[in-house]
N, C-alpha and C positions, 0 to 999 in steps of 0.2 A: 424270564422277564418278561415283563408286556411292552408293546412295544407304542408309542406316543406317537399321537399324528397329531396337527394342527386340527383346531376347530376351529367353527365359521368365526366366532368372536374373536380367536387370537389372528386371525386373517384381518378382519375389519381393526381390529390396535395397533397393527402392523402397519397397513396401509394409513392412517390416521397418522401413527409419528412419522412415515416419511412425506405426507403430503405439506404437514406442519412447516419439517425441516427445509422442504424444498423451499416452500413459501417465505423464510424467513433467509434462509441463505440469497433468495432471487432478491429479497427487499436490501439485502446488503451490499450484494456484487453492482445489483443495476441502479442504486442510488448516486448521481455523480457529487463530486464535492467542491460545489461552486463556490466562489468567494475566497478558495482557499489562501496560503502560503505557504512557499518552500523554508524552508529553515537550514542554514548550512552551518552545519560544524566542525570543525577541526581541532583533533585532539582533545574531544571533549568542548570545545568552547565554541560556543555559539557564537558568530562570524558577520552572521546577513541572514536580512528577509526580503524575500521579491512577494510580490503577487504575484500568483497565478494569472492572473485576467490580462497581464501586459507581456507579450511576447520579445523575450531576450535570451543572446546566446552571449555570456562572460565567461573568461578567465578564473580560477581560485587556487589558491594554494601556490601564487608564484609562477603560473604560468605552468603548474604539472597535470592541469584536469580543465576541463571544457565542460559548461553545462549550458543546454536548451532548455528553456521555457517555449513554449508553443500550444496554442488550441488549447491550455489550460492544464497540459502534460511537463512532466521533466523527464529528462533523461542526460544522464551522464553522454556524450557527445566524442569526447579523447579524454585517456589517461595515459599518462609513462608508467602505469604497472606492468610486471611482465605477463600477468594472467588475465587480463582486461575483464575479468567477470564484470568489474561493476559498467563499463562500456555495452557489452552484451545482453545488460539488465534490460526489461522490457519499462516503457515508459510508464509515471506513475502519477497519480491527479487523485486518488482518494485517500481519507482522511489516515493519517498513521503511519501511510505506507513509504518504505525506506530504501533509497538506495547508498551502498555500504561501497567506500576502498578501501580495505583494509589496508596495506603497504603506502598509501599516504594518508592515513586515517580521516577522512573524510567522510560526514553522514549526511545524505540529504536525508529531509521529511518531512511532508504535508502534514501539515496542520489547517483543518476547517474549520470556518470559525461560523458554519454553520454547522450543529450534530445534529444526526437521523435520532429519530424516537425512538430507539432501540437500544437500550444501555444495559450492562449488567453489572454486579457486583459480586464480588469473590470474596472469599475471607483468607 
């Protein structure tokens, strides 16, 4: 059997693909989602919407959870659930990022009013 080695054109193709992927990922992760809203859902039902531009801290779901909006980022500050995954989740600020508290059936989602230039369609 003959051993195949990478040719010069194979290396150029590989490097070009990597560069293009890094550029697209950089654009997506470094573009802030300014002008967005925090959407709060409990048990699949939207209960509130708050603008990210105004700093606030409030309780939801009859005080079981406390949410904080600061510097256009949202985080779950306190929850009475046993695992505390939602509390330890990083702050969210980009379009379609979510924080979920499964025991209390709470979903926090960012919906940006400014869509990015990159869009994808799948079948």
